[in-house]
LUMFI-728339 format. One record per residue: x, z, y of N, C-alpha, C in turn; residue in three letters. Coordinates in steps of 0.05 Angstrom, whole numbers, plus 5000, padded with zeros to 4 digits. Example, Ala and Ser with C-alpha at 12.3 -4.5 7.8 and 13.67 -1.06 7.14 Angstrom:
2
{rec {5264, 5156, 4886}, {5246, 5156, 4910}, {5264, 5156, 4934}, 'ala'},
{rec {5257, 5142, 4955}, {5273, 5143, 4979}, {5258, 5157, 5001}, 'ser'},
This chain:
265
{rec {4432, 3488, 7751}, {4427, 3501, 7728}, {4391, 3488, 7709}, 'unk'},
{rec {4385, 3478, 7715}, {4357, 3456, 7711}, {4364, 3440, 7681}, 'unk'},
{rec {4385, 3430, 7699}, {4395, 3397, 7697}, {4399, 3405, 7676}, 'unk'},
{rec {4431, 3426, 7663}, {4436, 3440, 7628}, {4426, 3441, 7608}, 'unk'},
{rec {4402, 3457, 7633}, {4386, 3467, 7604}, {4371, 3432, 7590}, 'unk'},
{rec {4362, 3417, 7617}, {4347, 3390, 7597}, {4361, 3382, 7584}, 'unk'},
{rec {4389, 3370, 7591}, {4408, 3351, 7579}, {4409, 3365, 7545}, 'unk'},
{rec {4407, 3400, 7550}, {4417, 3416, 7518}, {4389, 3400, 7504}, 'unk'},
{rec {4365, 3398, 7516}, {4345, 3402, 7497}, {4337, 3368, 7498}, 'unk'},
{rec {4345, 3356, 7505}, {4348, 3328, 7498}, {4368, 3327, 7476}, 'unk'},
{rec {4397, 3340, 7472}, {4401, 3337, 7453}, {4396, 3344, 7425}, 'unk'},
{rec {4389, 3370, 7425}, {4361, 3377, 7403}, {4339, 3364, 7395}, 'unk'},
{rec {4334, 3351, 7415}, {4308, 3347, 7403}, {4321, 3318, 7396}, 'unk'},
{rec {4338, 3296, 7403}, {4361, 3274, 7380}, {4371, 3297, 7350}, 'unk'},
{rec {4383, 3319, 7351}, {4407, 3324, 7323}, {4374, 3324, 7308}, 'unk'},
{rec {4355, 3346, 7313}, {4334, 3343, 7286}, {4318, 3319, 7279}, 'unk'},
{rec {4315, 3305, 7301}, {4297, 3271, 7293}, {4319, 3267, 7284}, 'unk'},
{rec {4348, 3264, 7280}, {4365, 3253, 7261}, {4357, 3252, 7229}, 'unk'},
{rec {4361, 3297, 7226}, {4366, 3305, 7214}, {4338, 3290, 7192}, 'unk'},
{rec {4311, 3291, 7209}, {4275, 3283, 7196}, {4287, 3260, 7183}, 'unk'},
{rec {4297, 3240, 7200}, {4301, 3209, 7197}, {4315, 3210, 7166}, 'unk'},
{rec {4343, 3214, 7156}, {4365, 3229, 7141}, {4349, 3241, 7114}, 'unk'},
{rec {4327, 3257, 7121}, {4320, 3263, 7096}, {4298, 3253, 7088}, 'unk'},
{rec {4276, 3239, 7088}, {4267, 3224, 7097}, {4282, 3195, 7073}, 'unk'},
{rec {4302, 3179, 7084}, {4302, 3149, 7072}, {4330, 3164, 7040}, 'unk'},
{rec {4330, 3201, 7046}, {4339, 3213, 7020}, {4301, 3211, 6991}, 'unk'},
{rec {4294, 3217, 7011}, {4262, 3219, 6992}, {4269, 3191, 6983}, 'unk'},
{rec {4278, 3178, 6997}, {4263, 3156, 6986}, {4271, 3127, 6966}, 'unk'},
{rec {4290, 3143, 6971}, {4326, 3127, 6954}, {4326, 3148, 6930}, 'unk'},
{rec {4304, 3173, 6934}, {4303, 3181, 6904}, {4284, 3179, 6890}, 'unk'},
{rec {4255, 3168, 6895}, {4250, 3156, 6888}, {4252, 3127, 6880}, 'unk'},
{rec {4263, 3108, 6890}, {4257, 3082, 6894}, {4280, 3083, 6863}, 'unk'},
{rec {4315, 3100, 6867}, {4317, 3100, 6827}, {4301, 3111, 6808}, 'unk'},
{rec {4288, 3136, 6823}, {4268, 3138, 6792}, {4243, 3133, 6778}, 'unk'},
{rec {4241, 3109, 6795}, {4222, 3082, 6790}, {4240, 3056, 6771}, 'unk'},
{rec {4273, 3061, 6772}, {4286, 3032, 6767}, {4301, 3048, 6747}, 'unk'},
{rec {4279, 3064, 6742}, {4305, 3086, 6710}, {4305, 3070, 6694}, 'unk'},
{rec {4321, 3046, 6670}, {4312, 3042, 6656}, {4315, 3041, 6614}, 'unk'},
{rec {4289, 3055, 6619}, {4281, 3064, 6587}, {4296, 3040, 6565}, 'unk'},
{rec {4308, 3056, 6525}, {4311, 3039, 6517}, {4292, 3047, 6494}, 'unk'},
{rec {4280, 3034, 6474}, {4265, 3039, 6445}, {4281, 3010, 6436}, 'unk'},
{rec {4270, 3010, 6404}, {4266, 2993, 6379}, {4235, 2988, 6363}, 'unk'},
{rec {4236, 2980, 6361}, {4208, 2978, 6317}, {4198, 2951, 6336}, 'unk'},
{rec {4179, 2943, 6321}, {4167, 2932, 6302}, {4138, 2922, 6331}, 'unk'},
{rec {4146, 2889, 6341}, {4127, 2874, 6340}, {4101, 2869, 6327}, 'unk'},
{rec {4071, 2898, 6344}, {4057, 2873, 6321}, {4039, 2860, 6332}, 'unk'},
{rec {4034, 2859, 6353}, {4013, 2842, 6369}, {4017, 2830, 6394}, 'unk'},
{rec {3990, 2814, 6410}, {3983, 2819, 6437}, {3953, 2837, 6436}, 'unk'},
{rec {3951, 2841, 6449}, {3917, 2854, 6452}, {3909, 2852, 6463}, 'unk'},
{rec {3932, 2833, 6492}, {3908, 2825, 6514}, {3909, 2805, 6534}, 'unk'},
{rec {3924, 2795, 6555}, {3937, 2776, 6569}, {3967, 2793, 6571}, 'unk'},
{rec {3953, 2812, 6589}, {3980, 2820, 6597}, {3996, 2855, 6584}, 'unk'},
{rec {3984, 2857, 6556}, {4006, 2892, 6543}, {4002, 2872, 6508}, 'unk'},
{rec {4018, 2882, 6500}, {4030, 2876, 6476}, {4025, 2906, 6458}, 'unk'},
{rec {4028, 2912, 6434}, {4042, 2940, 6423}, {4064, 2916, 6403}, 'unk'},
{rec {4075, 2956, 6405}, {4098, 2952, 6382}, {4099, 2975, 6371}, 'unk'},
{rec {4105, 2977, 6341}, {4111, 3005, 6324}, {4132, 3014, 6327}, 'unk'},
{rec {4140, 3036, 6332}, {4166, 3057, 6332}, {4166, 3063, 6309}, 'unk'},
{rec {4182, 3094, 6306}, {4184, 3104, 6286}, {4173, 3134, 6298}, 'unk'},
{rec {4177, 3134, 6321}, {4157, 3151, 6335}, {4132, 3144, 6336}, 'unk'},
{rec {4119, 3133, 6328}, {4081, 3118, 6343}, {4093, 3093, 6347}, 'unk'},
{rec {4062, 3078, 6356}, {4051, 3062, 6365}, {4057, 3058, 6399}, 'unk'},
{rec {4068, 3042, 6412}, {4072, 3030, 6445}, {4054, 3013, 6465}, 'unk'},
{rec {4041, 3020, 6477}, {4043, 2995, 6494}, {4060, 2985, 6508}, 'unk'},
{rec {4061, 2966, 6504}, {4080, 2957, 6527}, {4065, 2938, 6546}, 'unk'},
{rec {4078, 2931, 6576}, {4059, 2902, 6588}, {4091, 2892, 6591}, 'unk'},
{rec {4072, 2872, 6580}, {4089, 2829, 6585}, {4061, 2813, 6584}, 'unk'},
{rec {4061, 2802, 6611}, {4034, 2787, 6613}, {4052, 2754, 6596}, 'unk'},
{rec {4027, 2738, 6580}, {4029, 2731, 6561}, {4042, 2701, 6570}, 'unk'},
{rec {4046, 2693, 6605}, {4062, 2679, 6615}, {4086, 2677, 6606}, 'unk'},
{rec {4090, 2709, 6605}, {4127, 2712, 6619}, {4137, 2720, 6582}, 'unk'},
{rec {4116, 2714, 6560}, {4133, 2722, 6540}, {4148, 2690, 6518}, 'unk'},
{rec {4151, 2669, 6536}, {4169, 2661, 6535}, {4197, 2655, 6546}, 'unk'},
{rec {4201, 2682, 6555}, {4211, 2674, 6586}, {4241, 2691, 6570}, 'unk'},
{rec {4228, 2708, 6550}, {4234, 2726, 6527}, {4240, 2716, 6504}, 'unk'},
{rec {4224, 2706, 6490}, {4227, 2706, 6462}, {4201, 2681, 6454}, 'unk'},
{rec {4211, 2655, 6448}, {4207, 2652, 6443}, {4183, 2634, 6425}, 'unk'},
{rec {4194, 2651, 6393}, {4187, 2644, 6378}, {4171, 2679, 6361}, 'unk'},
{rec {4155, 2688, 6383}, {4143, 2722, 6375}, {4136, 2726, 6352}, 'unk'},
{rec {4134, 2725, 6337}, {4116, 2731, 6306}, {4108, 2757, 6308}, 'unk'},
{rec {4086, 2762, 6303}, {4071, 2799, 6280}, {4099, 2799, 6267}, 'unk'},
{rec {4098, 2828, 6265}, {4122, 2834, 6249}, {4144, 2830, 6249}, 'unk'},
{rec {4155, 2826, 6281}, {4191, 2806, 6281}, {4205, 2843, 6302}, 'unk'},
{rec {4226, 2854, 6287}, {4231, 2875, 6297}, {4252, 2861, 6323}, 'unk'},
{rec {4246, 2880, 6340}, {4255, 2881, 6371}, {4271, 2895, 6382}, 'unk'},
{rec {4287, 2902, 6410}, {4302, 2917, 6418}, {4288, 2915, 6455}, 'unk'},
{rec {4277, 2936, 6459}, {4262, 2935, 6484}, {4276, 2953, 6506}, 'unk'},
{rec {4275, 2935, 6530}, {4282, 2949, 6550}, {4259, 2942, 6576}, 'unk'},
{rec {4255, 2977, 6583}, {4237, 2979, 6596}, {4232, 3005, 6625}, 'unk'},
{rec {4216, 3002, 6638}, {4210, 3017, 6666}, {4183, 3035, 6657}, 'unk'},
{rec {4184, 3055, 6675}, {4146, 3065, 6676}, {4146, 3055, 6706}, 'unk'},
{rec {4115, 3034, 6710}, {4119, 3025, 6732}, {4104, 3044, 6749}, 'unk'},
{rec {4093, 3031, 6778}, {4077, 3053, 6799}, {4057, 3055, 6786}, 'unk'},
{rec {4044, 3046, 6775}, {4014, 3048, 6757}, {4019, 3064, 6736}, 'unk'},
{rec {4035, 3070, 6717}, {4052, 3097, 6694}, {4048, 3075, 6673}, 'unk'},
{rec {4048, 3043, 6672}, {4048, 3032, 6644}, {4075, 3025, 6647}, 'unk'},
{rec {4089, 3019, 6618}, {4107, 3014, 6609}, {4112, 2987, 6600}, 'unk'},
{rec {4125, 2983, 6625}, {4129, 2948, 6646}, {4161, 2943, 6627}, 'unk'},
{rec {4155, 2903, 6610}, {4178, 2914, 6606}, {4199, 2891, 6621}, 'unk'},
{rec {4231, 2892, 6626}, {4246, 2884, 6630}, {4260, 2875, 6618}, 'unk'},
{rec {4269, 2879, 6588}, {4278, 2850, 6570}, {4265, 2863, 6535}, 'unk'},
{rec {4257, 2838, 6536}, {4264, 2838, 6509}, {4270, 2818, 6480}, 'unk'},
{rec {4286, 2823, 6473}, {4300, 2810, 6441}, {4287, 2818, 6426}, 'unk'},
{rec {4288, 2807, 6401}, {4295, 2795, 6369}, {4323, 2814, 6367}, 'unk'},
{rec {4312, 2832, 6344}, {4325, 2839, 6323}, {4353, 2822, 6324}, 'unk'},
{rec {4378, 2824, 6302}, {4401, 2826, 6285}, {4371, 2838, 6268}, 'unk'},
{rec {4386, 2820, 6252}, {4377, 2828, 6217}, {4399, 2853, 6205}, 'unk'},
{rec {4387, 2877, 6194}, {4420, 2890, 6185}, {4415, 2890, 6147}, 'unk'},
{rec {4434, 2904, 6148}, {4450, 2905, 6118}, {4444, 2935, 6120}, 'unk'},
{rec {4440, 2932, 6084}, {4423, 2963, 6087}, {4453, 2974, 6085}, 'unk'},
{rec {4444, 3003, 6086}, {4478, 3013, 6108}, {4480, 3030, 6071}, 'unk'},
{rec {4508, 3034, 6071}, {4511, 3055, 6042}, {4514, 3078, 6034}, 'unk'},
{rec {4501, 3078, 6020}, {4482, 3107, 6004}, {4447, 3112, 6012}, 'unk'},
{rec {4439, 3088, 6029}, {4411, 3087, 6041}, {4404, 3090, 6012}, 'unk'},
{rec {4381, 3115, 6026}, {4361, 3117, 6008}, {4333, 3090, 5994}, 'unk'},
{rec {4337, 3103, 5969}, {4324, 3077, 5966}, {4290, 3083, 5953}, 'unk'},
{rec {4267, 3070, 5945}, {4243, 3079, 5945}, {4249, 3056, 5931}, 'unk'},
{rec {4222, 3068, 5909}, {4209, 3045, 5897}, {4181, 3039, 5890}, 'unk'},
{rec {4170, 3020, 5906}, {4133, 3025, 5893}, {4131, 2991, 5875}, 'unk'},
{rec {4104, 2994, 5868}, {4097, 2964, 5851}, {4060, 2963, 5871}, 'unk'},
{rec {4057, 2942, 5859}, {4021, 2927, 5874}, {4034, 2901, 5857}, 'unk'},
{rec {4011, 2894, 5891}, {4001, 2865, 5888}, {4002, 2854, 5916}, 'unk'},
{rec {4027, 2832, 5912}, {4028, 2816, 5945}, {4000, 2800, 5943}, 'unk'},
{rec {3976, 2813, 5970}, {3964, 2800, 5982}, {3979, 2788, 5990}, 'unk'},
{rec {3999, 2782, 6024}, {3998, 2766, 6040}, {4021, 2754, 6036}, 'unk'},
{rec {4023, 2731, 6040}, {4062, 2709, 6054}, {4063, 2704, 6077}, 'unk'},
{rec {4079, 2731, 6098}, {4085, 2717, 6115}, {4104, 2693, 6122}, 'unk'},
{rec {4117, 2670, 6155}, {4125, 2659, 6161}, {4152, 2663, 6150}, 'unk'},
{rec {4152, 2691, 6166}, {4171, 2713, 6171}, {4184, 2718, 6138}, 'unk'},
{rec {4186, 2720, 6129}, {4183, 2737, 6095}, {4182, 2754, 6102}, 'unk'},
{rec {4158, 2763, 6113}, {4134, 2786, 6111}, {4124, 2790, 6097}, 'unk'},
{rec {4126, 2803, 6078}, {4101, 2801, 6051}, {4085, 2829, 6062}, 'unk'},
{rec {4059, 2834, 6051}, {4037, 2841, 6051}, {4031, 2851, 6019}, 'unk'},
{rec {4038, 2882, 6013}, {4038, 2895, 5971}, {4018, 2914, 5975}, 'unk'},
{rec {3995, 2904, 5957}, {3971, 2934, 5965}, {3981, 2945, 5930}, 'unk'},
{rec {3982, 2971, 5937}, {3986, 2986, 5909}, {3976, 3014, 5920}, 'unk'},
{rec {3953, 3033, 5890}, {3941, 3042, 5898}, {3917, 3056, 5924}, 'unk'},
{rec {3914, 3019, 5929}, {3884, 3013, 5955}, {3891, 3028, 5977}, 'unk'},
{rec {3929, 3027, 5986}, {3939, 3017, 6013}, {3960, 2995, 6007}, 'unk'},
{rec {3956, 2979, 6036}, {3965, 2959, 6031}, {4003, 2966, 6049}, 'unk'},
{rec {4013, 2961, 6056}, {4037, 2962, 6067}, {4054, 2937, 6075}, 'unk'},
{rec {4072, 2931, 6084}, {4083, 2912, 6095}, {4113, 2918, 6098}, 'unk'},
{rec {4129, 2895, 6074}, {4167, 2893, 6065}, {4166, 2867, 6077}, 'unk'},
{rec {4197, 2879, 6087}, {4204, 2854, 6094}, {4231, 2842, 6080}, 'unk'},
{rec {4233, 2813, 6066}, {4252, 2802, 6056}, {4283, 2798, 6078}, 'unk'},
{rec {4311, 2809, 6063}, {4327, 2805, 6083}, {4328, 2775, 6074}, 'unk'},
{rec {4334, 2755, 6087}, {4351, 2724, 6093}, {4363, 2729, 6067}, 'unk'},
{rec {4386, 2738, 6062}, {4410, 2743, 6044}, {4403, 2742, 6019}, 'unk'},
{rec {4377, 2758, 6015}, {4363, 2761, 5981}, {4350, 2748, 5979}, 'unk'},
{rec {4319, 2742, 6001}, {4315, 2703, 6004}, {4325, 2695, 5999}, 'unk'},
{rec {4347, 2677, 5999}, {4361, 2654, 5993}, {4383, 2657, 5971}, 'unk'},
{rec {4395, 2682, 5961}, {4408, 2676, 5942}, {4388, 2684, 5922}, 'unk'},
{rec {4364, 2683, 5906}, {4363, 2680, 5890}, {4337, 2663, 5884}, 'unk'},
{rec {4327, 2655, 5861}, {4304, 2629, 5849}, {4293, 2642, 5845}, 'unk'},
{rec {4279, 2664, 5849}, {4260, 2671, 5837}, {4240, 2682, 5869}, 'unk'},
{rec {4220, 2677, 5853}, {4193, 2669, 5885}, {4172, 2679, 5877}, 'unk'},
{rec {4170, 2689, 5903}, {4151, 2706, 5909}, {4125, 2703, 5927}, 'unk'},
{rec {4101, 2695, 5908}, {4066, 2690, 5917}, {4048, 2714, 5915}, 'unk'},
{rec {4042, 2704, 5927}, {4008, 2718, 5926}, {3993, 2717, 5902}, 'unk'},
{rec {3986, 2740, 5894}, {3975, 2746, 5870}, {4009, 2762, 5854}, 'unk'},
{rec {4028, 2759, 5855}, {4041, 2760, 5839}, {4044, 2807, 5834}, 'unk'},
{rec {4053, 2804, 5806}, {4066, 2843, 5800}, {4083, 2843, 5806}, 'unk'},
{rec {4089, 2856, 5826}, {4117, 2854, 5834}, {4133, 2888, 5836}, 'unk'},
{rec {4151, 2892, 5830}, {4162, 2924, 5837}, {4190, 2920, 5854}, 'unk'},
{rec {4185, 2937, 5869}, {4210, 2927, 5900}, {4219, 2951, 5904}, 'unk'},
{rec {4245, 2954, 5913}, {4259, 2971, 5914}, {4271, 2970, 5942}, 'unk'},
{rec {4266, 2999, 5964}, {4274, 2998, 5998}, {4286, 3007, 6013}, 'unk'},
{rec {4283, 3004, 6024}, {4304, 3034, 6054}, {4271, 3028, 6075}, 'unk'},
{rec {4266, 3047, 6088}, {4256, 3043, 6115}, {4286, 3037, 6135}, 'unk'},
{rec {4289, 3014, 6159}, {4317, 3024, 6170}, {4308, 3030, 6197}, 'unk'},
{rec {4322, 3033, 6224}, {4315, 3043, 6249}, {4294, 3030, 6262}, 'unk'},
{rec {4288, 3006, 6263}, {4273, 3007, 6264}, {4228, 3000, 6268}, 'unk'},
{rec {4236, 3012, 6238}, {4212, 3024, 6227}, {4209, 3006, 6187}, 'unk'},
{rec {4226, 2977, 6190}, {4229, 2958, 6175}, {4228, 2969, 6149}, 'unk'},
{rec {4196, 2973, 6132}, {4212, 2964, 6097}, {4228, 2937, 6092}, 'unk'},
{rec {4251, 2957, 6090}, {4282, 2931, 6079}, {4280, 2940, 6037}, 'unk'},
{rec {4281, 2903, 6040}, {4272, 2898, 6012}, {4299, 2897, 6004}, 'unk'},
{rec {4307, 2923, 5978}, {4331, 2913, 5968}, {4334, 2896, 5943}, 'unk'},
{rec {4320, 2900, 5931}, {4309, 2872, 5900}, {4283, 2875, 5901}, 'unk'},
{rec {4281, 2860, 5884}, {4245, 2866, 5874}, {4246, 2846, 5842}, 'unk'},
{rec {4227, 2851, 5827}, {4216, 2839, 5813}, {4195, 2832, 5811}, 'unk'},
{rec {4188, 2820, 5787}, {4159, 2795, 5787}, {4166, 2793, 5761}, 'unk'},
{rec {4132, 2792, 5755}, {4124, 2785, 5732}, {4118, 2759, 5737}, 'unk'},
{rec {4112, 2740, 5717}, {4096, 2700, 5717}, {4078, 2712, 5727}, 'unk'},
{rec {4075, 2684, 5741}, {4055, 2686, 5770}, {4026, 2686, 5755}, 'unk'},
{rec {4014, 2702, 5760}, {3984, 2697, 5737}, {3959, 2682, 5765}, 'unk'},
{rec {3931, 2678, 5749}, {3912, 2673, 5759}, {3919, 2690, 5792}, 'unk'},
{rec {3902, 2699, 5800}, {3899, 2720, 5826}, {3865, 2717, 5815}, 'unk'},
{rec {3864, 2744, 5801}, {3836, 2762, 5794}, {3816, 2765, 5835}, 'unk'},
{rec {3797, 2744, 5821}, {3771, 2735, 5829}, {3760, 2772, 5824}, 'unk'},
{rec {3750, 2780, 5812}, {3738, 2799, 5812}, {3730, 2806, 5849}, 'unk'},
{rec {3714, 2826, 5850}, {3698, 2846, 5881}, {3717, 2858, 5891}, 'unk'},
{rec {3733, 2865, 5910}, {3750, 2892, 5913}, {3743, 2909, 5928}, 'unk'},
{rec {3733, 2927, 5942}, {3720, 2949, 5956}, {3748, 2951, 5969}, 'unk'},
{rec {3734, 2957, 5994}, {3751, 2976, 6015}, {3731, 2988, 6039}, 'unk'},
{rec {3729, 3013, 6046}, {3719, 3026, 6061}, {3728, 3024, 6103}, 'unk'},
{rec {3729, 3027, 6119}, {3733, 3018, 6143}, {3719, 3028, 6168}, 'unk'},
{rec {3724, 3015, 6192}, {3703, 3011, 6219}, {3701, 2983, 6218}, 'unk'},
{rec {3681, 2985, 6230}, {3664, 2949, 6244}, {3687, 2948, 6275}, 'unk'},
{rec {3703, 2921, 6269}, {3714, 2915, 6297}, {3713, 2883, 6300}, 'unk'},
{rec {3685, 2875, 6301}, {3677, 2856, 6302}, {3697, 2829, 6293}, 'unk'},
{rec {3681, 2803, 6306}, {3693, 2777, 6288}, {3699, 2768, 6322}, 'unk'},
{rec {3733, 2750, 6310}, {3755, 2750, 6317}, {3746, 2717, 6333}, 'unk'},
{rec {3756, 2702, 6348}, {3751, 2689, 6363}, {3754, 2667, 6331}, 'unk'},
{rec {3764, 2666, 6314}, {3771, 2656, 6302}, {3753, 2645, 6279}, 'unk'},
{rec {3740, 2666, 6285}, {3704, 2673, 6254}, {3719, 2692, 6245}, 'unk'},
{rec {3738, 2697, 6246}, {3744, 2719, 6220}, {3734, 2745, 6210}, 'unk'},
{rec {3717, 2764, 6209}, {3718, 2791, 6213}, {3735, 2821, 6209}, 'unk'},
{rec {3730, 2833, 6228}, {3760, 2853, 6224}, {3752, 2884, 6215}, 'unk'},
{rec {3763, 2897, 6198}, {3761, 2916, 6193}, {3771, 2925, 6193}, 'unk'},
{rec {3778, 2953, 6215}, {3801, 2978, 6200}, {3797, 2994, 6178}, 'unk'},
{rec {3814, 2987, 6158}, {3822, 3000, 6130}, {3821, 3029, 6136}, 'unk'},
{rec {3804, 3050, 6125}, {3823, 3074, 6119}, {3836, 3082, 6106}, 'unk'},
{rec {3847, 3102, 6127}, {3876, 3112, 6105}, {3904, 3101, 6116}, 'unk'},
{rec {3902, 3074, 6131}, {3931, 3059, 6136}, {3936, 3066, 6172}, 'unk'},
{rec {3948, 3064, 6192}, {3954, 3069, 6209}, {3950, 3053, 6224}, 'unk'},
{rec {3929, 3052, 6247}, {3921, 3039, 6265}, {3935, 3007, 6272}, 'unk'},
{rec {3969, 3004, 6273}, {3974, 2985, 6280}, {3977, 2967, 6263}, 'unk'},
{rec {3975, 2978, 6238}, {3959, 2954, 6214}, {3943, 2960, 6202}, 'unk'},
{rec {3924, 2974, 6211}, {3902, 2968, 6201}, {3882, 2952, 6204}, 'unk'},
{rec {3884, 2926, 6223}, {3868, 2917, 6220}, {3872, 2895, 6202}, 'unk'},
{rec {3848, 2887, 6186}, {3845, 2863, 6167}, {3831, 2848, 6182}, 'unk'},
{rec {3824, 2820, 6167}, {3809, 2799, 6178}, {3800, 2787, 6137}, 'unk'},
{rec {3770, 2783, 6154}, {3766, 2771, 6135}, {3741, 2743, 6134}, 'unk'},
{rec {3745, 2721, 6123}, {3740, 2699, 6120}, {3713, 2707, 6119}, 'unk'},
{rec {3682, 2705, 6130}, {3659, 2702, 6124}, {3646, 2675, 6124}, 'unk'},
{rec {3627, 2669, 6104}, {3600, 2650, 6125}, {3581, 2651, 6123}, 'unk'},
{rec {3559, 2649, 6123}, {3538, 2635, 6136}, {3517, 2662, 6134}, 'unk'},
{rec {3524, 2668, 6107}, {3494, 2693, 6083}, {3503, 2725, 6109}, 'unk'},
{rec {3547, 2719, 6107}, {3555, 2751, 6111}, {3541, 2748, 6139}, 'unk'},
{rec {3546, 2729, 6158}, {3545, 2738, 6187}, {3516, 2743, 6184}, 'unk'},
{rec {3500, 2731, 6186}, {3466, 2741, 6177}, {3471, 2758, 6169}, 'unk'},
{rec {3470, 2777, 6159}, {3484, 2809, 6149}, {3494, 2837, 6159}, 'unk'},
{rec {3517, 2803, 6175}, {3518, 2834, 6193}, {3492, 2839, 6223}, 'unk'},
{rec {3482, 2814, 6227}, {3464, 2819, 6258}, {3446, 2844, 6232}, 'unk'},
{rec {3437, 2836, 6210}, {3419, 2840, 6201}, {3426, 2881, 6203}, 'unk'},
{rec {3438, 2877, 6204}, {3452, 2918, 6209}, {3461, 2923, 6236}, 'unk'},
{rec {3461, 2904, 6251}, {3466, 2914, 6275}, {3482, 2929, 6294}, 'unk'},
{rec {3514, 2910, 6279}, {3536, 2932, 6280}, {3555, 2934, 6307}, 'unk'},
{rec {3560, 2956, 6314}, {3577, 2977, 6332}, {3604, 2969, 6331}, 'unk'},
{rec {3623, 2969, 6343}, {3643, 2977, 6335}, {3643, 2998, 6333}, 'unk'},
{rec {3667, 3000, 6316}, {3673, 3033, 6297}, {3651, 3037, 6287}, 'unk'},
{rec {3626, 3027, 6273}, {3607, 3028, 6259}, {3637, 3036, 6226}, 'unk'},
{rec {3624, 3051, 6215}, {3643, 3060, 6180}, {3622, 3043, 6169}, 'unk'},
{rec {3636, 3031, 6143}, {3617, 3017, 6136}, {3629, 3006, 6104}, 'unk'},
{rec {3624, 2990, 6091}, {3635, 3001, 6062}, {3634, 2956, 6054}, 'unk'},
{rec {3655, 2938, 6049}, {3654, 2918, 6035}, {3669, 2911, 6013}, 'unk'},
{rec {3653, 2890, 6014}, {3659, 2881, 5980}, {3679, 2844, 5985}, 'unk'},
{rec {3692, 2845, 5974}, {3719, 2820, 5979}, {3725, 2806, 5957}, 'unk'},
{rec {3734, 2780, 5958}, {3762, 2780, 5932}, {3788, 2770, 5956}, 'unk'},
{rec {3818, 2751, 5941}, {3820, 2748, 5951}, {3828, 2715, 5941}, 'unk'},
{rec {3824, 2704, 5952}, {3819, 2669, 5945}, {3852, 2655, 5933}, 'unk'},
{rec {3856, 2635, 5922}, {3886, 2615, 5919}, {3902, 2625, 5940}, 'unk'},
{rec {3890, 2619, 5970}, {3891, 2607, 5985}, {3914, 2637, 6007}, 'unk'},
{rec {3909, 2668, 5983}, {3915, 2695, 6000}, {3896, 2703, 6017}, 'unk'},
{rec {3876, 2698, 6020}, {3850, 2692, 6040}, {3833, 2725, 6026}, 'unk'},
{rec {3836, 2744, 6057}, {3807, 2754, 6037}, {3781, 2745, 6052}, 'unk'},
{rec {3770, 2748, 6034}, {3748, 2724, 6024}, {3717, 2755, 6022}, 'unk'},
{rec {3696, 2761, 6043}, {3686, 2767, 6041}, {3652, 2766, 6034}, 'unk'},
{rec {3655, 2777, 6006}, {3620, 2767, 6002}, {3595, 2794, 6011}, 'unk'},
{rec {3608, 2820, 6011}, {3584, 2835, 6029}, {3587, 2864, 6041}, 'unk'},
{rec {3568, 2866, 6067}, {3589, 2886, 6079}, {3552, 2905, 6082}, 'unk'},
{rec {3556, 2930, 6075}, {3546, 2961, 6080}, {3550, 2978, 6097}, 'unk'},
{rec {3537, 2991, 6112}, {3538, 3005, 6136}, {3539, 3027, 6125}, 'unk'},
{rec {3564, 3053, 6122}, {3561, 3084, 6132}, {3545, 3099, 6128}, 'unk'},
């Protein structure tokens, strides 16, 4: 009888151990699958925050993704600021948005019946990837010129032009130009302009950075070329990051923002 009881006890113990191990394996598999769930999004690549992270503006707001600088060339060789991208990513063990794949978006055609929006302003900046910045009513917005439109017209867009645009916003959040009309390019007005914003330091290239008030954070930072007198004024004000300032500047013939004065608010 004792031998039978002993054998029965061993069988029960082995059964319970196998159930526990199976339960542990199931939990591990579920966790692994959850960590590897691939998420999709699309938006506009704004720029690199540091060697490990980039910033992407989507129609639902700004998202920060982990993408080491050494890995960038393996995804996109010529990733420029304000490039539309499609992204596959996972949430890693540190709760970060870890990029698995990032590719440049195809250029989209204007969908039939898309809502047209009209705006008029002055071109303040022109980027190599057919992106322009237009200042209107004190606000600076970003617009994309479709390649087909850019190559099918002999109208030139230049910094300093007064333009009227018709555009629509695509699923990436790009303001895609459908039509533009510009006046004859005139001499850039070097009359001082005034802005308020938050001081963001001086970049490695020696430009002073300001986060302009009333502009979304992803596009708020503007750079201003400074001379020794302005740098001395900054030092005298003992400015700290995010101090509110008022600046006076003008746009030169190359489209650069030339800072001439800064004051602490």
